[in-house]
N, C-alpha and C positions, 0 to 999 in steps of 0.2 A: 809747655802748657800755663805758663805763666800769666798770660791776660786772664784767662776764664779763672784760672786759680784765684788770680787777684780780686776776680769780681767776688767769689764765695767767700774767701779769706777776709776780704773787706764787710761783707755782712756780717761775718761771725764778731769782728772786732765791734761794728755798731750795735750788736747785740748786747756785748758785755758792757760797753761803754753806755749805753742804755739803761741798763739794769742798774749800773753801780752810781750813775748820775741822778737816775730819777728816784731813787729808793731809798735815799738818804734825806729825811726830812730833819730840820734842827732839834726836835724833840726826840728823836732816837739817840742811842747811846752809839755815840761816834767811834768808839774802840771796836763796835763790831761789823763796821762796815767791811766787805770783802773787797779788796783792791784789784786793779787789773794785773799785777804781777802774781797774784795768787790764782786766778784764773788762766794764766799764760800756761801752766801744766796741765790745765786739762786737754779732752783729745777735742779737735773740731767739731766732731760729731756730738758731741755733749753739749755743745753750746747751741742755743737758738739765736737765730739771726734778727728775730724781733719783725721780722717781715711775716705776712699773713700766709704767703707761699712758700714760705721757708723749705718745708719737705720737699714741695714740688722743685723748686729750684735745685735743692740738693740733687735729688735723684736723677734729674734731667742731667746735671754736669757729670755726675758718677758713670751714667751709662755712655755719655760721649767719649768720655776719657778713654773707655774700654776699646774704642774704634781705633783702628791704626791710622788710617787716611784723617782722619778728623784730628787726632793728635798730631801729625806731622804738619798739617796746615797750619795749626795754632803756633807752631813754633817760631815760624815768620810773620806773624800777625799782631798788629800792635794794637793797644786799646780804641785809638781813634778808629783804625779800619773796623773794628768790632762794633763800636758806637754806630758806623754808618750802616751798619747790615751786609758787609763783606762776608763776615765768617760764619751767617745764616744760610748763605747760598750753598756753602759745603755741605749740608746736611742731605743733598739729594746724592752725595756717594757716599754715605755711610752704610755699613751693612745691613741686610734684611734684618737680621736678629735683631740690632739696635733698635731699628727705626720701628720693628713691631712692639718691643717694649716701651717705646715713647708713646706711642699708640695706647697701650694699656694706660701708662701713668695719666695720659692727657684726659683719657674718660673717668679716672679714678677722680682726677682733680675737678672735673665738670660736676660729677657726682656730688662731690665733697661740697661745692659751692650750692647745688641746689639742696641739700640736705642744710645748709646755713640759712638758706633764704627761706626753706619752709619752717625752720625754727623760728626764724624772726616773725615771721607771719603769724604763728601760733602764738607767740609771746604778746604781739600787740592785739591780740584777739582777730585775726581776721581769717579763721579757721572757714569759713565760708564763702570767701571771696576767692575767685579764681585767679591765680598767679599765673602771670605772663614770664616765665622764667629765662626766656630769650631776651626780654628786655630788661630784666634786672642783672643780667649776666654783662651787660655792655659795661657795667660799673668795674668789672675786672678787666683791667687794660693789658696783663701780663700774659693772656691768651687768646685766641681768636674763637669766639663764643659761637660765630655763624658755624664753623664745623667742631663739633664736640665730638667727633670719633678718633680723627687721625692727627697726630703730629706733622705740622709741615713746616717749610721755611720761614711762614710768616709768625707762628710759634715761638721757634726761637729766638727771631728778630724782638718779637714784643717783649719776651722773657727777659733778654739781656738789657735792652732798653729801659724797661721797669725798673730793673736792679740796679741801672748805672745810675738813672734817675734819682731814685730813693736815695740813693749812697750821696751824689753830688749836692743833694738839697739838704742831706743831714746836718752838715757844720751850719750852713744858714741858719736852719730851725733851730739847731743846737744855740746859737747865738742869741736868738729871739728869746728862747725860752729861759736861757740864763740869765737875761736883761729883766724879764718881768720876775723872776726868782728874788733878783736882789731889790727891784723896788718895791716888791711886795713886803719883803723884810725891813726895807725902811718905813714904808707905810705902816706896818704894825708897829714898830717903835714910836712913831711919833704919833698914833693912836693911844698907844701905851702912856705915853708923857701927859697925854689929856687928862688921864684920870687921875693924876698925882696932885698933891697940892705944892705950893710952890718949893718948900723944903725939900720933898722926895725928889721931886723934878731936878732940882739943883744937884742933888746927890747922884741920881740916873744919869745925868748929863756928863758931869765928873767920870764916872765908871765907864761909861761908853767911849770916851777920850781915851781915858788910861788902857783899854783892851785895844783900840786902834793902834797905839804907841807900841805895846808890848807885842801885836802882831807884826808889825813894821820892821821891830828891832830882830833881824835874824843876819846871816853870814851872806857876803855878795853870791847871786845866784849866777852861774855860768851860762852862757850862750847856748840855748839846746841844738846840739848836732856840731858844736865847735870841738875844736883839737882838746881846747882846755876840760871842757864838759866829759868827753871821751877819755880822756887822759885820768879824769878822775874815778871814772867807772873802773878802768884799767886798774887803777891801783887799789881802789877800795873794795870793790866787790869781786875782782878776779885775784888779787893779792900778787899782782906783779909789778915790777919795778917801773916807774913812768919815763924812766931814759930809754926804757927797751920797746915802747909803744910801737905798735906795727898796725896799721889801717887792717889789713888783708887779715890778720891773725885775728883783731877785734871782732872782724866779722864774723869769721868762722865761728868763734867763741859766744855770740851772740846771737846767731841762727840758728834756733832753738830747736827747728824742726828739720834743719837740715837740707831744705831746699833750693837753697843758693839765694833767697831773698829775705829782706827785712819786710814782714807785712807792718800793718799800723800797730798792732799789739805788741809785737817785739820790738816796736820801736819807742813805745810808749814806757816799757819795762825799763829802758834805758834811763828815763828821766826820774827815777826813784829818788837817787841819791840829793838829786836838786830840790825835789819836793820836800824831802826829809829836813831841809834847811828852814822851811816856810812853816809846815805844818805839822802839827802833833795832834792827834785824837784825842788825847787826856787834857788838851788846853782848852780853857774856856773861850778864850779869842780865836780860835781856829775853826774854820767850818769846813768840814769835809767835802760839801758840795762845791765850794770856791777852789778845794785842792783838785780835785777830778775837773773842773772846768781848766785851771791851770795847767795838766797834764794834757789836755785835749788841745790847748792853743799851743803848745810845746809841738806836740806831733803835727798838726796842722801846719806849723811854720817850715818843719823840717822837711816834710812831704812836697810843700810848694817850692823848696829850694833845690832838693835832691830829685824827685821823681820825675824826671824830665819829660818820659812817655806817657804820664799821667795813668798807669794802671795800676795805681793805688799800692804799687810794691816798690820796694827798692833793692835793685840788684846789685851784685858785686861790683859790676863797672861803673853803676850810676855813683856808687858809695865813693870808691876810689877816685873818680872825676870830681866827686865834692872836696875830698881830701887835699885838694890841690889848690882850691880857689882862695882868693884873698879873706872870703867871709870866714871860711875855717880855720884859718891863722891867726887872724886880726878880727874879732867878731866885732859888733857892736854890745855894748851892756845889754842886758835882757830886762824890761820894765814888766814886775809883776804886775796882778789885780790889782793891789792895793796903790799901786802907782798909775793904774789907768781905769777909772770910774766905768762901769758898764754901761751908765746911763747919763744922760744931759739932765740939766736943770727944767728944761722944756719939756722933755720926754716924763721927767717925773710929775711935771705938773698935769701934763695931758693923761698920764695914767690915774692919778688921784682923780680927776675930774670924770674918768671911765669909771672907776669905781664908785663915784657919787650916782651918775647915773644907773649903774646896776643896782644899788640901793635903793635907787627910788623907784625902778621897775619893778624889782621885787617887792617894794612896800605896797605898789598900785596893785599888783598882783594877788598878795597876800589879803589885800583890803577887798578885792572883786571876790575871792573867794570865799571870804566872810561873809559877804551879802549874799552869795549864791547858797551858803550854808544856813544864813537865817531864813532865807525866801523856801529854802528845801523844808526846815524846820516847822514854820508856819502852814507850809500845805501840808506837811505832817500831821500836823496837831488838827486841821481840818477834816482831813481823812479819818483819823480817827474818832471825832465827834460825829461824823456823819455814819461811822460804821457801828457807834454805841447807840445812836438814833435807830439805826436800821435793826440792830439786834433786839432793842429794846419792843419794837412794832412788831416784829417776828414773836417774840416772848407774848405780847399781848394776844396776838391773833391765836396763838396756841391755848391760851386760856379760856379764852371765847369759844373755840371749839370743844374743849372739856366740858363747858358749860350747858352745850347745844343751844347757844344762841346764834340764829342766822347771821348770817353775813351782810343781809340787807339792813340789818340794824343800825349801819354806818349811813345809809341813805335818806335823803332828804324826806322821802315817802313812807318812811318806815311805818311799820303797824304798832300803836303804842306798847308799851311792855306788860300794861295790866291785859291785855289780849293775847291769848295763847292760840296757837292754832288750832286747839280742839275747843276753844269756848265756844258755846250757840250764840248768834248776832241776834241782838233786839228784834222786838216785834216790829216787821215791817221791813226788816233789813236782810231779807232773805240773800243767801249766798246765789251770786249770778258765777255761771261758769266763767272761766276765762274767756273761754271762746266764742260765748256771746256777747261780751262787753260792748263790742262793736255795734250791736243790734238794738241797744239800749238807747233811747235819747236821752240827752243829757238832764231834761228836766224832768224825764220820769225817773232818774235814778236818784234825785232830791225829794220825791214828792213826800216821805214820811208818813205821818197818822192820817195827814188831811186826805189823802187819796188811797188810805188801805183799803177801803170796799171794792175798789177796783178789782175784778178777778184777775187772777194770775193765768196765765196758760198752763194747761194741765189741771187747773182746780174745777171740783162741779160748780155748776152756777146754780144760785138760788130757784127754788120752784118759779116757775112761770118765765124763766130767762131760760129757754131751749137755745141749743148751740144751732146756728146755723150750719146746713149741710156745708160738706166740706169743698164740693164741687161748685158752690154757689160764690160768687164774688164777694169780698170781704167788704161793707160798706163801713164809711168812717162814722164815727160815732158821733152823734149831736145830744151836745150836753142841753140844750134847750127842750129837747122832747123827751128827756128823761123824767118818768112821773114821779 
């Protein structure tokens, strides 16, 4: 079970490394940093790998271990065959009980991912947007999203390849992250110097050089994985006579879980004595982030030299073979971090230029946001002014209603205020019903006093002016013949 166990164990080591390496800002108390030798005593089940599919990976491996056929196949399978998908094909021969449980695990994992997608949509305000879960599930490469119900050969193949790829890329990504950390630290130091006057700047530079020299003044560091390095552990940590050093006994003493392999975490624990020569959490000049990077560099070097089948585990046979090599007996000197600057001058220059561009972009975005804010404030002021005007107009209308003033008062042809609805019109201005306005010629509406003797309809005529019969045609009035 070494290969698949090595995969999971490597994930566990990755988690502890990431938690210790990334959670130690310079401003924190370096005496409270939890070191890998402290986490080595923890149960593997209590350490999270850091992979977002950690629980799924654990449970799949756990159930595969319970199948006798699968366990036997793993005995003669190396990591390269696993990477090429040869192991995944053996899934077709596992027991029905295991396959059923794997199906259930996959359905639970797909459900979990869909819940995460839904939660993300809710946070981003997309509650009313239809979510294409199948499309979004494509981003999770460690399972076959086209079949969310059953665990198939492709699922195991995807899971192993994804976990292996994540682990293989980890060291490369770690190198880049550490390089950025070191460049940012130097950048912040330079920026701080710019804020000082000449005298304070000189003192700060002198103090910086003094701390560098103090940090570099340490005992010789043995080459990781060499006989001298392991004998020192044998003598100081194990309390044994260095003359009695025996590689096989040493291996069994430090195989802390007794599985017959050195995993990455067990290897890193072997370098504690060497690191104590260089770093002290109570010293100002010693950076604990750099100490963890030094530890990882040592582990990475030994793995590259000793782990011949690349399963991220060192077996007893691999270890014993390595102890017979010239590099084990007569190693080169080990160059520590202060002897190998993590970045070049050109990389530092490009990094600072990138920071300048980032700052300019942020300033531009801040300026744009400020302008948008000012525009919104002006629009708000205009809306507030319109709201006040509208409210005043509404209040004015309410006052008019309470005074019984007709709304037509505001029209251009309004009746003068001196004339109420109940006031009689002057002589000669008889009120004409509205429905008859169209029958009255315009010239007669303005006749006034001059034509007031013209009889109006329905008024009695003077004596001698008898009304014509209703059935006789009305004759036009000839004013020349009027006596």
